[in-house]
C-alpha positions in Angstrom: -4.5 -2.6 14.7 -3.9 1.1 13.8 -2.2 1.5 10.8 -2.3 4.1 7.9 -0.4 4.5 4.6 -1.2 7.8 2.6 0.5 9.6 -0.4 -0.4 13.3 -1.0 0.9 16.8 -1.7 2.0 19.2 1.1 -0.6 22.0 1.3 2.1 24.3 2.7 5.8 24.3 4.0 6.3 22.1 7.0 6.5 23.7 10.6 9.5 22.6 12.8 9.3 22.9 16.6 11.9 21.9 19.2 10.5 20.1 22.2 11.7 21.0 25.8 13.7 17.7 25.8 15.5 18.8 22.6 13.6 16.5 20.3 12.2 17.9 17.0 8.8 17.9 16.0 7.5 18.5 12.4 3.9 19.1 11.3 2.4 19.4 7.9 -0.8 18.7 6.0 -1.1 16.4 3.0 -4.0 16.7 0.5 -4.9 13.1 -0.3 -7.0 12.4 -3.4 -10.1 10.3 -2.9 -10.0 8.1 -5.8 -13.4 6.4 -5.0 -15.3 9.8 -5.1 -17.6 10.6 -8.0 -16.2 14.1 -8.4 -12.7 15.5 -7.7 -12.2 15.5 -3.8 -9.3 15.5 -1.4 -8.9 14.7 2.2 -6.6 17.0 4.1 -4.6 15.2 6.8 -2.3 16.7 9.5 0.8 14.7 9.9 3.3 14.8 12.9 6.8 13.6 12.6 9.3 13.4 15.8 13.2 13.3 16.1 15.7 13.3 13.1 13.0 12.4 10.4 11.2 15.7 11.8 14.5 17.8 10.9 14.7 16.0 7.5 11.0 16.8 6.5 11.4 20.5 7.4 14.8 20.6 5.5 13.6 18.8 2.1 9.8 19.0 2.1 8.1 22.0 0.5 4.5 23.1 -0.5 3.3 21.0 -3.4 5.8 18.2 -3.0 4.5 14.7 -3.2 5.2 12.5 -0.1 4.2 9.2 1.3 3.5 8.5 5.0 3.3 5.4 7.1 2.1 5.6 10.6 -0.9 5.5 12.8 -3.9 7.5 13.7 -4.4 9.6 16.8 -7.6 11.4 17.7 -7.3 14.1 20.2 -10.0 16.0 22.2 -10.4 19.6 23.0 -13.1 22.2 23.6 -13.0 25.3 21.2 -13.7 28.9 22.2 -17.5 28.3 21.6 -17.6 25.4 23.9 -17.9 22.8 21.2 -15.9 19.6 21.8 -13.6 18.7 18.9 -12.0 15.5 17.9 -9.3 16.2 15.4 -7.5 13.3 13.9 -3.9 13.3 12.8 -1.4 10.8 11.6 1.7 10.1 13.9 4.4 9.2 11.2 6.7 6.3 11.6 8.2 6.7 8.0 7.9 9.4 5.6 9.1 8.9 2.0 10.1 11.9 -0.1 8.5 11.2 -3.6 9.6 14.4 -5.1 12.9 16.2 -5.1 13.1 19.7 -6.9 16.8 19.6 -7.9 16.4 16.1 -9.3 13.1 16.6 -11.2 14.9 18.0 -14.4 17.6 15.3 -14.3 15.3 12.5 -13.7 12.9 13.7 -16.4 15.9 13.6 -18.8 17.0 10.2 -17.6 13.5 8.7 -17.1 13.9 7.9 -13.5 11.8 8.7 -10.5 13.2 10.3 -7.4 12.4 8.5 -3.9 13.9 8.8 -0.5 12.7 7.5 2.9 13.5 8.7 6.4 12.6 6.7 9.5 
């Protein structure tokens, strides 16, 4: 089984690319707090989203926003310029939940509601 669920904050604005076949690819990095660490520590996980959800992520997510991701891990392999073999791990998202909406924050704070939206 290969399944991952994470919640974190974007470290920068998402990057959108169009693939040759016209499908969208969106990439971003989430800073995920390590709640089991004895001191403040975060893991920085690269997330990739495809298709319509990729377009929605690029449109609505911004640096610092809180997002939840459900997906699977993928380990790639490449050799860097110094000849060292690298094995970066990234999350391929099946579902991204927007946990923060900037235009709703002030309204929700006043009403006591929390904003949440999912894209699949």
